[in-house]
Phi, psi and omega in degrees: 000131179272143176251132180248133180247129176260116181277133182214125174272127181244126180232144177245129180240147174256155179304134183101336174284160187268120173292324179302320178295321177296325178295328176300317178295318180297321181296318180293315181298321181289319181294322185275322188229002181072018181284136169273165186231135172247124177253117174267119185255122175292151182305146179139185181263137174240100186264093179196153176269122188247144168241116180267100182240021179250120180300143174075013181292139179236129175246121186233131171292120187276358181294149178297323177231084186297147176232153170236028183280145174254157178219165173055055176063026179090358182284321184247170180234162176298161185294339179250022180262151173243124180236126172255120190216151173212182194223007181286136178221156184299137176095355178236131180253111179267146181302326182291347180286342183062236182272357177294128186260133192240037176208160174101006172078023180274018180053039183309117181051040180049065176064046170060038185298130172297319177237122178250117181264120186228036180205160183281159171061035174288141180221133176224143181221123176071029184249141170265120174258123188221145161247116186286349188311312181263012185246310182193165176271114180273168183297321180299317179294318181298329179281336181281173176228152180266143175258136178303120185299331180289339179263350185288337181210137182255333184260061180295136164275167183296323180288329183281332188304129181303133180277336179211155178265122183287149179291152178297134182276146177293159180251355184286123180298131180089358180294131176259013177304329183291354173283349178292147187305324184295340180268345190293129175209181186290123183200095185281145172278317180212137178228152183235124175283175179296342178277351184273074178267151175059039175278146180227129171245109182254122179051040178257172176230130173247122189226137177179211177228292182256130176058064188275313181236116182240149173216133173293157170297133186111331176287149174224129187225132176248122177260112183254097182071202178080195186228134172245117189234121180188187184231298189255114177044046197276352170238108196210160176122185181266008182294162169264118187227136171236115176258112187247116178061031178275150170267127182251119185258121178282105191262055180249153180274186178272008176293138185296337181262010180267112187236145182253129169239114191288312187231153178214095185266147177216025178299143178263107190292329183230008178079011184265357188247316184275140176235176175303140183272176185289351180261006177093001177286135182291163176297138179290157176290153181304146180221099188292341182246144178250253184240135174238128173247113194236120179057035179270164175230136183250134177215166175281157174294154176256174177291342172290332187259338186209145185294314182226073183298140180258183181225031176284125182301146182265162168261138177296322185205146168226081187310137182286325173229150186296338180270359179293136181265131176223131181231127173245120183231137179054043185274136172232160178202160176294155182307127177077010186277339179235133181287155185304320181287328169073330184230151188220145180249026183300327181273345178257012178056043175087357180284133180298152184241093190288345180266045182243122188226147170226144174222123178053055172289159183302321182258016181058025172062034177292137176085003182288153174299157184289345178275353174276125182270111177270109189277151178258353177217154183282054181218133177284161180304333179276006178094358181286124176290139181275085174221146184305329182301333181278000177242028181233000000 
């Protein structure tokens, strides 16, 4: 009989210690001995921008009874919560960025992700992933300084040139003024590159407003419980994603122009649509599956989570490309939380999105556009059973 040994480096961190430094140790251990690393994080805030490039890394909330609860309009966290957060957002150039350019649509760090996953088999449990940019002014941001965006670059191309000048941001620590619609811009809490296969977020929370959780085509992510909280196209990209029993929080204010679009899929099912992009990145490999939301529940934000939560009904999906696949199965929501039409073609310029499916929605899909396929059995037209395992 053969005996197999799994080598694992285990580290315990306290709030205020650097996860990035621990990743340096994990990187060395994996390179030298193939060891995977588990980081147990004590409750508290970890304010740093992270790149997870070590295969098999595990981030675990070390509390006996972990929480992912927010308090004080989203500014604070429960005493047993672990929050990894940063504050860079599109359209603002911070002095700490150095030569990194943060405008013009170059997907800078995959939409300013606080945590960028760039390795396979990432696992997180009981962690809050946040980009504070659209939530509140954190202490790190207040200490930083802004660079005039017009001075940050002199050789603008026509496509890069800023279309609007963003308002000056407040400097008061804890200010939730930035939750107002005029400040909202692209700021991801967590993003996954095409190398981030078989990622798992168990009982985690991803929180922000616009573009909160992103994945390149080729990435695969399983959401096991937890909370996904955002407003504009906040779960998006070409990734293969299964959200199983997640609570989805509509993170919009009471402003009349603040609208929620939960998902925006753009997976290329057969490789016939996507080409090399203008930045020299090659066309992604085909990805037949897009996003599945399975046994999820949708609700509005509370005053613990947002300063002035609104009650504008959300859209289930606004596909990023007409060929992007989105499936909602066994979906429930609070009264008035989803608008009757449910789906929107704003990103496809009115083109119908035929890979849009619902099965056993709470309202039996009344009022949906005719291009949304309301299924009578939990099976897609290509024969794929609607179960999370087929989206992993």
